[in-house]
A tleap script that builds the chain and sets N, CA, C and O, in Angstrom:
source leaprc.protein.ff14SB
mol = sequence {
  NMET ARG VAL LEU GLN GLU ARG GLY ILE SER
  ARG TYR GLU MET HIE THR TRP LEU ARG ALA
  GLN LEU ILE VAL ARG ALA LEU ILE ASP ARG
  ARG VAL ARG LEU PHE ILE ARG ILE ILE GLU
  GLY GLN ILE ARG GLY TYR TYR ARG ASP HIE
  GLN GLN MET VAL GLY VAL PRO LEU GLU GLU
  ALA GLY ARG GLU GLN ILE GLN ARG LEU MET
  THR GLU ARG GLU VAL ASN VAL ARG LEU ASN
  GLU LEU THR ALA SER PRO ARG LYS LYS GLY
  THR LEU GLU PHE PRO CPRO
}
set mol.1.N position { 21.747 10.195 10.369 }
set mol.1.CA position { 22.216 11.516 10.020 }
set mol.1.C position { 23.150 11.458 8.809 }
set mol.1.O position { 23.104 12.328 7.940 }
set mol.2.N position { 23.999 10.425 8.760 }
set mol.2.CA position { 24.935 10.283 7.652 }
set mol.2.C position { 24.197 10.118 6.323 }
set mol.2.O position { 24.605 10.679 5.306 }
set mol.3.N position { 23.107 9.346 6.338 }
set mol.3.CA position { 22.328 9.129 5.119 }
set mol.3.C position { 21.754 10.448 4.622 }
set mol.3.O position { 21.746 10.716 3.421 }
set mol.4.N position { 21.276 11.266 5.549 }
set mol.4.CA position { 20.739 12.572 5.163 }
set mol.4.C position { 21.822 13.424 4.510 }
set mol.4.O position { 21.578 14.075 3.494 }
set mol.5.N position { 23.000 13.417 5.086 }
set mol.5.CA position { 24.108 14.190 4.518 }
set mol.5.C position { 24.497 13.675 3.139 }
set mol.5.O position { 24.763 14.463 2.232 }
set mol.6.N position { 24.531 12.349 2.980 }
set mol.6.CA position { 24.886 11.768 1.687 }
set mol.6.C position { 23.889 12.159 0.607 }
set mol.6.O position { 24.260 12.346 -0.552 }
set mol.7.N position { 22.632 12.282 0.986 }
set mol.7.CA position { 21.592 12.633 0.019 }
set mol.7.C position { 21.343 14.133 -0.080 }
set mol.7.O position { 20.542 14.583 -0.900 }
set mol.8.N position { 22.020 14.890 0.741 }
set mol.8.CA position { 21.868 16.335 0.706 }
set mol.8.C position { 20.511 16.808 1.209 }
set mol.8.O position { 19.952 17.780 0.701 }
set mol.9.N position { 19.990 16.113 2.209 }
set mol.9.CA position { 18.677 16.432 2.755 }
set mol.9.C position { 18.859 16.904 4.198 }
set mol.9.O position { 19.583 16.287 4.981 }
set mol.10.N position { 18.195 17.998 4.531 }
set mol.10.CA position { 18.269 18.482 5.906 }
set mol.10.C position { 17.288 17.713 6.777 }
set mol.10.O position { 16.390 17.039 6.274 }
set mol.11.N position { 17.468 17.818 8.078 }
set mol.11.CA position { 16.538 17.175 9.012 }
set mol.11.C position { 15.141 17.744 8.833 }
set mol.11.O position { 14.152 17.014 8.911 }
set mol.12.N position { 15.058 19.042 8.592 }
set mol.12.CA position { 13.760 19.687 8.390 }
set mol.12.C position { 13.066 19.124 7.147 }
set mol.12.O position { 11.870 18.836 7.181 }
set mol.13.N position { 13.810 18.967 6.055 }
set mol.13.CA position { 13.226 18.408 4.826 }
set mol.13.C position { 12.758 16.975 5.049 }
set mol.13.O position { 11.694 16.590 4.562 }
set mol.14.N position { 13.537 16.183 5.777 }
set mol.14.CA position { 13.154 14.805 6.070 }
set mol.14.C position { 11.902 14.783 6.944 }
set mol.14.O position { 10.982 14.000 6.708 }
set mol.15.N position { 11.879 15.639 7.942 }
set mol.15.CA position { 10.711 15.729 8.823 }
set mol.15.C position { 9.465 16.114 8.017 }
set mol.15.O position { 8.398 15.529 8.205 }
set mol.16.N position { 9.598 17.072 7.143 }
set mol.16.CA position { 8.480 17.519 6.308 }
set mol.16.C position { 8.005 16.397 5.396 }
set mol.16.O position { 6.803 16.184 5.242 }
set mol.17.N position { 8.938 15.688 4.798 }
set mol.17.CA position { 8.587 14.585 3.904 }
set mol.17.C position { 7.888 13.465 4.677 }
set mol.17.O position { 6.871 12.939 4.224 }
set mol.18.N position { 8.426 13.099 5.836 }
set mol.18.CA position { 7.814 12.042 6.647 }
set mol.18.C position { 6.408 12.435 7.095 }
set mol.18.O position { 5.494 11.611 7.081 }
set mol.19.N position { 6.241 13.677 7.487 }
set mol.19.CA position { 4.921 14.163 7.898 }
set mol.19.C position { 3.930 14.043 6.745 }
set mol.19.O position { 2.797 13.599 6.934 }
set mol.20.N position { 4.360 14.440 5.559 }
set mol.20.CA position { 3.490 14.327 4.386 }
set mol.20.C position { 3.137 12.871 4.106 }
set mol.20.O position { 1.996 12.567 3.756 }
set mol.21.N position { 4.106 11.969 4.256 }
set mol.21.CA position { 3.847 10.547 4.036 }
set mol.21.C position { 2.817 10.009 5.022 }
set mol.21.O position { 1.940 9.229 4.650 }
set mol.22.N position { 2.925 10.427 6.277 }
set mol.22.CA position { 1.960 9.993 7.290 }
set mol.22.C position { 0.562 10.517 6.996 }
set mol.22.O position { -0.429 9.813 7.193 }
set mol.23.N position { 0.489 11.743 6.528 }
set mol.23.CA position { -0.815 12.317 6.164 }
set mol.23.C position { -1.421 11.549 4.996 }
set mol.23.O position { -2.610 11.231 5.012 }
set mol.24.N position { -0.614 11.249 3.985 }
set mol.24.CA position { -1.095 10.490 2.830 }
set mol.24.C position { -1.547 9.103 3.260 }
set mol.24.O position { -2.596 8.624 2.829 }
set mol.25.N position { -0.761 8.465 4.102 }
set mol.25.CA position { -1.115 7.119 4.587 }
set mol.25.C position { -2.443 7.142 5.348 }
set mol.25.O position { -3.280 6.258 5.164 }
set mol.26.N position { -2.633 8.148 6.199 }
set mol.26.CA position { -3.891 8.269 6.942 }
set mol.26.C position { -5.059 8.503 5.993 }
set mol.26.O position { -6.141 7.946 6.182 }
set mol.27.N position { -4.842 9.317 4.983 }
set mol.27.CA position { -5.888 9.579 3.991 }
set mol.27.C position { -6.262 8.299 3.242 }
set mol.27.O position { -7.442 8.009 3.046 }
set mol.28.N position { -5.267 7.550 2.833 }
set mol.28.CA position { -5.512 6.279 2.142 }
set mol.28.C position { -6.263 5.317 3.056 }
set mol.28.O position { -7.202 4.648 2.626 }
set mol.29.N position { -5.848 5.251 4.308 }
set mol.29.CA position { -6.531 4.362 5.255 }
set mol.29.C position { -7.992 4.745 5.418 }
set mol.29.O position { -8.859 3.871 5.449 }
set mol.30.N position { -8.275 6.028 5.521 }
set mol.30.CA position { -9.653 6.494 5.768 }
set mol.30.C position { -10.530 6.496 4.533 }
set mol.30.O position { -11.734 6.260 4.630 }
set mol.31.N position { -9.946 6.757 3.374 }
set mol.31.CA position { -10.751 6.920 2.161 }
set mol.31.C position { -10.742 5.714 1.232 }
set mol.31.O position { -11.603 5.602 0.359 }
set mol.32.N position { -9.786 4.816 1.407 }
set mol.32.CA position { -9.682 3.670 0.490 }
set mol.32.C position { -9.699 2.358 1.265 }
set mol.32.O position { -10.631 1.566 1.124 }
set mol.33.N position { -8.679 2.124 2.080 }
set mol.33.CA position { -8.515 0.840 2.759 }
set mol.33.C position { -9.722 0.492 3.637 }
set mol.33.O position { -10.088 -0.680 3.730 }
set mol.34.N position { -10.334 1.460 4.267 }
set mol.34.CA position { -11.468 1.238 5.152 }
set mol.34.C position { -12.634 0.556 4.441 }
set mol.34.O position { -13.405 -0.167 5.071 }
set mol.35.N position { -12.769 0.782 3.127 }
set mol.35.CA position { -13.910 0.275 2.383 }
set mol.35.C position { -13.630 -1.017 1.613 }
set mol.35.O position { -14.489 -1.501 0.876 }
set mol.36.N position { -12.462 -1.560 1.779 }
set mol.36.CA position { -12.106 -2.799 1.089 }
set mol.36.C position { -12.434 -3.980 1.989 }
set mol.36.O position { -12.011 -4.043 3.143 }
set mol.37.N position { -13.186 -4.900 1.441 }
set mol.37.CA position { -13.544 -6.114 2.169 }
set mol.37.C position { -13.149 -7.315 1.317 }
set mol.37.O position { -13.596 -7.462 0.180 }
set mol.38.N position { -12.319 -8.154 1.877 }
set mol.38.CA position { -11.920 -9.389 1.211 }
set mol.38.C position { -12.721 -10.507 1.874 }
set mol.38.O position { -12.600 -10.746 3.075 }
set mol.39.N position { -13.535 -11.183 1.078 }
set mol.39.CA position { -14.401 -12.219 1.641 }
set mol.39.C position { -13.699 -13.579 1.625 }
set mol.39.O position { -12.710 -13.788 0.923 }
set mol.40.N position { -14.243 -14.481 2.417 }
set mol.40.CA position { -13.641 -15.810 2.580 }
set mol.40.C position { -13.452 -16.528 1.242 }
set mol.40.O position { -12.431 -17.184 1.035 }
set mol.41.N position { -14.415 -16.410 0.342 }
set mol.41.CA position { -14.304 -17.077 -0.951 }
set mol.41.C position { -13.113 -16.578 -1.756 }
set mol.41.O position { -12.467 -17.361 -2.453 }
set mol.42.N position { -12.814 -15.281 -1.670 }
set mol.42.CA position { -11.655 -14.728 -2.369 }
set mol.42.C position { -10.360 -15.284 -1.777 }
set mol.42.O position { -9.419 -15.604 -2.503 }
set mol.43.N position { -10.329 -15.392 -0.469 }
set mol.43.CA position { -9.137 -15.925 0.202 }
set mol.43.C position { -8.913 -17.374 -0.203 }
set mol.43.O position { -7.796 -17.764 -0.541 }
set mol.44.N position { -9.981 -18.172 -0.169 }
set mol.44.CA position { -9.849 -19.582 -0.548 }
set mol.44.C position { -9.439 -19.733 -2.014 }
set mol.44.O position { -8.619 -20.590 -2.346 }
set mol.45.N position { -10.010 -18.900 -2.889 }
set mol.45.CA position { -9.644 -18.943 -4.301 }
set mol.45.C position { -8.184 -18.595 -4.526 }
set mol.45.O position { -7.495 -19.249 -5.309 }
set mol.46.N position { -7.710 -17.555 -3.831 }
set mol.46.CA position { -6.303 -17.186 -3.947 }
set mol.46.C position { -5.417 -18.321 -3.448 }
set mol.46.O position { -4.424 -18.674 -4.084 }
set mol.47.N position { -5.784 -18.884 -2.312 }
set mol.47.CA position { -4.984 -19.980 -1.752 }
set mol.47.C position { -4.939 -21.160 -2.712 }
set mol.47.O position { -3.880 -21.749 -2.927 }
set mol.48.N position { -6.074 -21.504 -3.285 }
set mol.48.CA position { -6.141 -22.628 -4.223 }
set mol.48.C position { -5.233 -22.372 -5.427 }
set mol.48.O position { -4.551 -23.282 -5.897 }
set mol.49.N position { -5.224 -21.129 -5.926 }
set mol.49.CA position { -4.427 -20.791 -7.107 }
set mol.49.C position { -2.938 -20.610 -6.808 }
set mol.49.O position { -2.104 -20.749 -7.704 }
set mol.50.N position { -2.602 -20.301 -5.553 }
set mol.50.CA position { -1.217 -19.987 -5.205 }
set mol.50.C position { -0.715 -20.794 -4.007 }
set mol.50.O position { 0.130 -20.312 -3.252 }
set mol.51.N position { -1.202 -21.964 -3.830 }
set mol.51.CA position { -0.900 -22.764 -2.643 }
set mol.51.C position { 0.599 -22.963 -2.429 }
set mol.51.O position { 1.078 -22.824 -1.303 }
set mol.52.N position { 1.338 -23.280 -3.473 }
set mol.52.CA position { 2.777 -23.513 -3.320 }
set mol.52.C position { 3.510 -22.228 -2.944 }
set mol.52.O position { 4.444 -22.262 -2.142 }
set mol.53.N position { 3.099 -21.101 -3.510 }
set mol.53.CA position { 3.759 -19.834 -3.218 }
set mol.53.C position { 3.491 -19.391 -1.783 }
set mol.53.O position { 4.385 -18.863 -1.122 }
set mol.54.N position { 2.266 -19.603 -1.294 }
set mol.54.CA position { 1.913 -19.190 0.069 }
set mol.54.C position { 2.741 -19.968 1.073 }
set mol.54.O position { 3.288 -19.382 2.007 }
set mol.55.N position { 2.842 -21.262 0.903 }
set mol.55.CA position { 3.752 -22.074 1.698 }
set mol.55.C position { 3.308 -22.457 3.093 }
set mol.55.O position { 4.021 -23.193 3.774 }
set mol.56.N position { 2.173 -21.992 3.539 }
set mol.56.CA position { 1.666 -22.376 4.859 }
set mol.56.C position { 0.225 -22.830 4.702 }
set mol.56.O position { -0.457 -22.417 3.765 }
set mol.57.N position { -0.239 -23.670 5.604 }
set mol.57.CA position { -1.634 -24.120 5.504 }
set mol.57.C position { -2.608 -22.946 5.635 }
set mol.57.O position { -2.301 -21.918 6.239 }
set mol.58.N position { -3.777 -23.136 5.054 }
set mol.58.CA position { -4.790 -22.088 5.120 }
set mol.58.C position { -5.448 -22.112 6.496 }
set mol.58.O position { -6.634 -22.410 6.639 }
set mol.59.N position { -4.660 -21.799 7.475 }
set mol.59.CA position { -5.149 -21.624 8.832 }
set mol.59.C position { -5.064 -20.136 9.108 }
set mol.59.O position { -4.929 -19.347 8.173 }
set mol.60.N position { -5.136 -19.751 10.312 }
set mol.60.CA position { -5.193 -18.318 10.629 }
set mol.60.C position { -4.002 -17.537 10.075 }
set mol.60.O position { -4.193 -16.465 9.500 }
set mol.61.N position { -2.789 -18.043 10.232 }
set mol.61.CA position { -1.618 -17.307 9.750 }
set mol.61.C position { -1.661 -17.136 8.238 }
set mol.61.O position { -1.429 -16.038 7.731 }
set mol.62.N position { -1.956 -18.206 7.517 }
set mol.62.CA position { -2.028 -18.124 6.064 }
set mol.62.C position { -3.172 -17.260 5.595 }
set mol.62.O position { -3.014 -16.487 4.650 }
set mol.63.N position { -4.309 -17.372 6.226 }
set mol.63.CA position { -5.499 -16.588 5.874 }
set mol.63.C position { -5.221 -15.092 6.047 }
set mol.63.O position { -5.554 -14.287 5.177 }
set mol.64.N position { -4.608 -14.728 7.179 }
set mol.64.CA position { -4.301 -13.312 7.428 }
set mol.64.C position { -3.291 -12.776 6.420 }
set mol.64.O position { -3.408 -11.640 5.960 }
set mol.65.N position { -2.308 -13.586 6.082 }
set mol.65.CA position { -1.298 -13.189 5.103 }
set mol.65.C position { -1.949 -12.940 3.742 }
set mol.65.O position { -1.663 -11.936 3.089 }
set mol.66.N position { -2.809 -13.837 3.325 }
set mol.66.CA position { -3.497 -13.685 2.042 }
set mol.66.C position { -4.421 -12.470 2.066 }
set mol.66.O position { -4.481 -11.715 1.096 }
set mol.67.N position { -5.133 -12.282 3.161 }
set mol.67.CA position { -6.044 -11.140 3.263 }
set mol.67.C position { -5.273 -9.822 3.180 }
set mol.67.O position { -5.715 -8.891 2.506 }
set mol.68.N position { -4.127 -9.733 3.856 }
set mol.68.CA position { -3.308 -8.514 3.777 }
set mol.68.C position { -2.823 -8.274 2.355 }
set mol.68.O position { -2.886 -7.151 1.854 }
set mol.69.N position { -2.340 -9.326 1.706 }
set mol.69.CA position { -1.860 -9.212 0.339 }
set mol.69.C position { -2.966 -8.752 -0.601 }
set mol.69.O position { -2.765 -7.843 -1.405 }
set mol.70.N position { -4.135 -9.380 -0.498 }
set mol.70.CA position { -5.245 -9.034 -1.377 }
set mol.70.C position { -5.758 -7.621 -1.092 }
set mol.70.O position { -6.158 -6.908 -2.013 }
set mol.71.N position { -5.747 -7.221 0.164 }
set mol.71.CA position { -6.169 -5.865 0.520 }
set mol.71.C position { -5.219 -4.839 -0.084 }
set mol.71.O position { -5.666 -3.851 -0.668 }
set mol.72.N position { -3.914 -5.062 0.048 }
set mol.72.CA position { -2.933 -4.120 -0.509 }
set mol.72.C position { -3.040 -4.037 -2.026 }
set mol.72.O position { -2.910 -2.958 -2.603 }
set mol.73.N position { -3.274 -5.165 -2.664 }
set mol.73.CA position { -3.453 -5.147 -4.122 }
set mol.73.C position { -4.668 -4.318 -4.509 }
set mol.73.O position { -4.620 -3.541 -5.462 }
set mol.74.N position { -5.755 -4.485 -3.769 }
set mol.74.CA position { -6.971 -3.726 -4.066 }
set mol.74.C position { -6.778 -2.237 -3.769 }
set mol.74.O position { -7.291 -1.389 -4.501 }
set mol.75.N position { -6.050 -1.917 -2.713 }
set mol.75.CA position { -5.733 -0.516 -2.431 }
set mol.75.C position { -4.971 0.086 -3.607 }
set mol.75.O position { -5.279 1.195 -4.044 }
set mol.76.N position { -3.984 -0.637 -4.118 }
set mol.76.CA position { -3.201 -0.144 -5.256 }
set mol.76.C position { -4.063 0.057 -6.493 }
set mol.76.O position { -3.901 1.048 -7.206 }
set mol.77.N position { -4.980 -0.873 -6.756 }
set mol.77.CA position { -5.879 -0.740 -7.909 }
set mol.77.C position { -6.721 0.514 -7.763 }
set mol.77.O position { -6.841 1.300 -8.703 }
set mol.78.N position { -7.303 0.706 -6.590 }
set mol.78.CA position { -8.175 1.862 -6.375 }
set mol.78.C position { -7.391 3.177 -6.401 }
set mol.78.O position { -7.890 4.182 -6.907 }
set mol.79.N position { -6.181 3.178 -5.868 }
set mol.79.CA position { -5.367 4.390 -5.928 }
set mol.79.C position { -4.988 4.722 -7.365 }
set mol.79.O position { -4.991 5.888 -7.758 }
set mol.80.N position { -4.665 3.705 -8.141 }
set mol.80.CA position { -4.369 3.952 -9.562 }
set mol.80.C position { -5.567 4.539 -10.274 }
set mol.80.O position { -5.419 5.433 -11.108 }
set mol.81.N position { -6.761 4.044 -9.954 }
set mol.81.CA position { -7.972 4.597 -10.554 }
set mol.81.C position { -8.177 6.051 -10.131 }
set mol.81.O position { -8.533 6.892 -10.957 }
set mol.82.N position { -7.956 6.347 -8.863 }
set mol.82.CA position { -8.147 7.705 -8.354 }
set mol.82.C position { -7.134 8.691 -8.918 }
set mol.82.O position { -7.449 9.865 -9.116 }
set mol.83.N position { -5.927 8.221 -9.174 }
set mol.83.CA position { -4.875 9.128 -9.645 }
set mol.83.C position { -4.715 9.132 -11.159 }
set mol.83.O position { -3.896 9.887 -11.683 }
set mol.84.N position { -5.468 8.317 -11.867 }
set mol.84.CA position { -5.324 8.244 -13.327 }
set mol.84.C position { -5.650 9.581 -13.981 }
set mol.84.O position { -4.906 10.033 -14.852 }
set mol.85.N position { -6.721 10.209 -13.591 }
set mol.85.CA position { -7.122 11.474 -14.197 }
set mol.85.C position { -6.119 12.592 -13.911 }
set mol.85.O position { -5.713 13.287 -14.843 }
set mol.86.N position { -5.702 12.791 -12.649 }
set mol.86.CA position { -4.693 13.833 -12.414 }
set mol.86.C position { -3.384 13.589 -13.150 }
set mol.86.O position { -2.718 14.541 -13.554 }
set mol.87.N position { -3.003 12.313 -13.332 }
set mol.87.CA position { -1.767 12.013 -14.055 }
set mol.87.C position { -1.862 12.436 -15.507 }
set mol.87.O position { -0.876 12.887 -16.090 }
set mol.88.N position { -3.040 12.295 -16.094 }
set mol.88.CA position { -3.224 12.680 -17.491 }
set mol.88.C position { -3.163 14.193 -17.655 }
set mol.88.O position { -2.745 14.696 -18.698 }
set mol.89.N position { -3.585 14.920 -16.615 }
set mol.89.CA position { -3.657 16.380 -16.694 }
set mol.89.C position { -2.371 17.080 -16.325 }
set mol.89.O position { -2.176 18.233 -16.708 }
set mol.90.N position { -1.501 16.437 -15.609 }
set mol.90.CA position { -0.276 17.093 -15.162 }
set mol.90.C position { 0.733 16.108 -14.660 }
set mol.90.O position { 0.686 14.921 -14.986 }
set mol.91.N position { 1.636 16.600 -13.873 }
set mol.91.CA position { 2.676 15.739 -13.324 }
set mol.91.C position { 2.544 15.688 -11.815 }
set mol.91.O position { 2.095 16.641 -11.179 }
set mol.92.N position { 2.934 14.578 -11.266 }
set mol.92.CA position { 2.988 14.415 -9.827 }
set mol.92.C position { 4.441 14.470 -9.430 }
set mol.92.O position { 5.271 13.774 -10.015 }
set mol.93.N position { 4.767 15.294 -8.434 }
set mol.93.CA position { 6.148 15.415 -7.998 }
set mol.93.C position { 6.304 14.774 -6.636 }
set mol.93.O position { 5.463 14.950 -5.754 }
set mol.94.N position { 7.370 14.038 -6.470 }
set mol.94.CA position { 7.667 13.375 -5.215 }
set mol.94.C position { 9.026 13.820 -4.758 }
set mol.94.O position { 9.937 13.975 -5.571 }
set mol.95.N position { 9.182 14.029 -3.453 }
set mol.95.CA position { 10.510 14.418 -2.947 }
set mol.95.C position { 11.501 13.275 -3.092 }
set mol.95.O position { 11.101 12.122 -3.255 }
set mol.96.N position { 12.779 13.582 -3.036 }
set mol.96.CA position { 13.808 12.537 -3.198 }
set mol.96.C position { 13.729 11.457 -2.145 }
set mol.96.O position { 14.529 10.521 -2.160 }
savepdb mol mol.pdb
quit
């Protein structure tokens, strides 16, 4: 509650913003993330190129970590592609 007061945001505004974020996240999950497939060869290639940074053997824990990272990167690439045209035509406004 104190953080909301410091930022001058009401509970209703925070609730509205959080609801919008959840809707956007669900949309991204259904329209973008669902169609991204990271194959084993991509995981092995990433591990080979970044072995020291990953820091764990390419077993299940390391494989899942790399797959999540690569999936999020691909989601970001696809979202940038989807939003490139609207950005050129206008402005996108985000709440505080």
